[in-house]
C-alpha positions as CSV (number, residue, x, y, z in Angstrom):
1,K,-24.7,-13.3,-17.1
2,L,-21.8,-11.0,-16.5
3,G,-20.7,-9.2,-19.6
4,R,-21.2,-11.0,-22.9
5,N,-20.4,-14.7,-23.1
6,Y,-19.5,-15.1,-19.5
7,Q,-21.3,-17.4,-17.1
8,R,-21.1,-17.4,-13.3
9,R,-20.8,-20.6,-11.4
10,V,-23.9,-22.6,-10.7
11,G,-23.5,-25.0,-7.8
12,S,-20.0,-26.2,-6.9
13,S,-18.7,-27.1,-10.3
14,L,-18.1,-24.9,-13.3
15,T,-17.7,-26.7,-16.6
16,S,-18.4,-23.9,-19.1
17,I,-17.5,-20.3,-18.9
18,S,-17.2,-18.9,-22.5
19,P,-17.3,-20.0,-26.1
20,Y,-13.5,-20.1,-25.9
21,D,-13.3,-22.8,-23.2
22,A,-11.6,-25.3,-25.4
23,L,-8.8,-22.9,-26.4
24,V,-8.5,-21.7,-22.8
25,K,-8.2,-25.2,-21.5
26,Q,-5.6,-26.2,-24.1
27,N,-3.4,-23.1,-23.4
28,A,-3.9,-23.3,-19.6
29,N,-2.7,-26.9,-19.7
30,A,0.5,-25.8,-21.5
31,L,1.0,-23.2,-18.8
32,G,0.3,-25.6,-16.0
33,W,-2.6,-23.5,-14.7
34,D,-6.2,-24.2,-13.9
35,W,-8.2,-23.1,-17.0
36,R,-10.6,-21.1,-14.8
37,L,-7.6,-18.9,-13.7
38,L,-6.8,-18.1,-17.3
39,S,-10.5,-17.5,-17.9
40,A,-10.5,-15.0,-15.0
41,I,-7.7,-13.1,-16.6
42,I,-9.5,-13.1,-20.0
43,Y,-12.7,-11.9,-18.3
44,H,-10.9,-9.0,-16.7
45,E,-9.0,-8.1,-19.9
46,S,-11.9,-8.2,-22.3
47,K,-15.1,-9.6,-20.7
48,F,-14.7,-12.3,-23.4
49,I,-15.4,-9.8,-26.1
50,N,-13.0,-10.8,-28.8
51,E,-13.2,-7.5,-30.7
52,S,-12.0,-5.5,-27.6
53,C,-9.5,-2.8,-28.3
54,S,-8.0,-0.6,-25.6
55,G,-7.1,3.1,-25.9
56,K,-3.5,2.0,-25.6
57,G,-3.7,-0.4,-28.6
58,A,-4.2,-3.7,-26.8
59,V,-6.4,-6.0,-28.8
60,G,-8.5,-9.1,-28.4
61,L,-9.4,-11.5,-25.6
62,M,-6.2,-11.1,-23.7
63,Q,-5.6,-7.5,-24.7
64,I,-2.3,-8.1,-26.5
65,N,-0.2,-5.1,-27.5
66,N,2.5,-6.3,-29.7
67,P,3.5,-4.5,-32.9
68,I,4.8,-7.7,-34.5
69,Y,1.3,-8.9,-35.1
70,S,-1.5,-7.2,-37.2
71,V,-4.8,-6.4,-35.5
72,D,-6.4,-9.0,-37.7
73,T,-4.0,-11.6,-36.4
74,L,-4.6,-10.6,-32.8
75,L,-8.3,-10.8,-33.3
76,D,-8.0,-14.5,-34.0
77,P,-9.0,-16.0,-30.6
78,A,-6.6,-19.0,-30.9
79,V,-3.6,-16.7,-31.7
80,N,-4.5,-14.1,-29.1
81,I,-4.9,-16.7,-26.3
82,S,-1.7,-18.5,-27.4
83,I,0.4,-15.2,-27.4
84,G,-1.1,-14.2,-24.0
85,T,-0.4,-17.6,-22.5
86,K,3.2,-17.5,-23.8
87,Y,3.7,-14.1,-22.2
88,L,2.2,-15.4,-18.9
89,T,4.6,-18.3,-19.1
90,Y,7.5,-15.9,-19.6
91,L,6.4,-13.8,-16.6
92,S,5.8,-16.8,-14.4
93,N,9.3,-18.1,-15.1
94,M,10.7,-14.6,-14.5
95,F,9.1,-14.4,-11.1
96,A,9.3,-18.1,-10.1
97,G,12.3,-17.6,-7.9
98,H,11.3,-14.3,-6.7
99,G,8.0,-14.9,-4.9
100,A,8.0,-16.3,-1.4
101,D,5.8,-19.2,-2.7
102,S,3.7,-20.2,-5.7
103,V,0.8,-17.9,-4.6
104,E,3.1,-14.9,-4.4
105,C,4.7,-15.8,-7.7
106,L,1.2,-15.9,-9.2
107,K,0.4,-12.4,-7.8
108,F,3.7,-11.1,-9.3
109,T,2.9,-12.7,-12.6
110,L,-0.6,-11.1,-12.7
111,A,0.8,-7.7,-11.7
112,A,3.4,-7.8,-14.4
113,Y,0.8,-8.9,-17.0
114,N,-1.2,-5.8,-16.1
115,C,1.5,-3.1,-15.6
116,G,4.5,-4.6,-17.4
117,E,7.5,-6.3,-16.1
118,G,9.6,-3.1,-15.9
119,N,7.1,-1.4,-13.6
120,L,6.9,-4.4,-11.4
121,L,10.7,-4.7,-11.2
122,K,10.9,-1.0,-10.2
123,C,8.4,-1.8,-7.4
124,I,10.6,-4.7,-6.3
125,R,13.7,-2.6,-6.3
126,T,11.9,0.1,-4.3
127,A,10.9,-2.5,-1.7
128,E,14.5,-3.7,-1.4
129,E,15.7,-0.2,-1.0
130,L,13.2,0.5,1.7
131,G,13.9,-2.7,3.6
132,V,10.5,-4.2,2.8
133,D,10.1,-7.9,2.0
134,P,10.3,-7.9,-1.8
135,T,9.0,-11.5,-2.0
136,R,5.5,-10.7,-0.8
137,W,2.9,-9.0,-3.0
138,D,1.3,-7.2,0.0
139,S,4.7,-5.7,0.8
140,I,5.1,-4.5,-2.8
141,V,1.6,-2.9,-2.5
142,S,2.7,-1.0,0.5
143,V,5.6,0.6,-1.3
144,I,3.9,1.4,-4.6
145,P,3.2,5.0,-3.5
146,E,7.0,5.4,-3.2
147,V,7.8,4.2,-6.8
148,P,8.5,7.2,-9.0
149,G,6.3,7.4,-12.1
150,F,4.1,4.5,-11.2
151,H,0.7,4.9,-9.4
152,G,-0.2,1.2,-9.4
153,K,-3.9,1.5,-8.2
154,Q,-5.1,-0.3,-11.3
155,T,-2.5,-3.1,-10.9
156,I,-3.4,-3.6,-7.3
157,A,-7.1,-3.8,-8.2
158,Y,-6.4,-6.1,-11.1
159,V,-4.5,-8.7,-9.0
160,R,-7.2,-8.6,-6.3
161,E,-10.1,-8.8,-8.9
162,V,-8.6,-11.6,-11.0
163,L,-8.0,-13.7,-7.9
164,A,-11.5,-13.0,-6.6
165,T,-13.1,-14.0,-9.9
166,Y,-11.0,-17.2,-9.9
167,D,-12.0,-18.0,-6.3
168,E,-15.6,-17.4,-7.2
């Protein structure tokens, strides 16, 4: 086991990951994603520990930080996954025309989920200003040190780790 309530793949098919699989599958379907990708995000956000709270006020499985909702509401797994999925849908739509292809769009979506859309947009603008291809995540990674007020190491690692977990 990795963390609480998380199971690694056995053999070539993975049919169960966490106690939240039904909710994850339902929400991933609405997003048009493989449920295992959404599970990889949840794993990296909270290790499937529903009661997770970050030092910055993010709560629950998908580490939602939204003052509109009470902590009790955000600790409801169905609500938390639904809100997180809606935000991922928003980000995916925002970056759909920006990434060079669907894989790049996914990387931008994951990055924005981790660092916020504003920080990612600053990175994209910096890439454009420096004449670097703003439609490729690796290009964005190369200019992050040039982005004022954004260090980005955590975001770079997050994108890499979520995708590695999904591939696993």
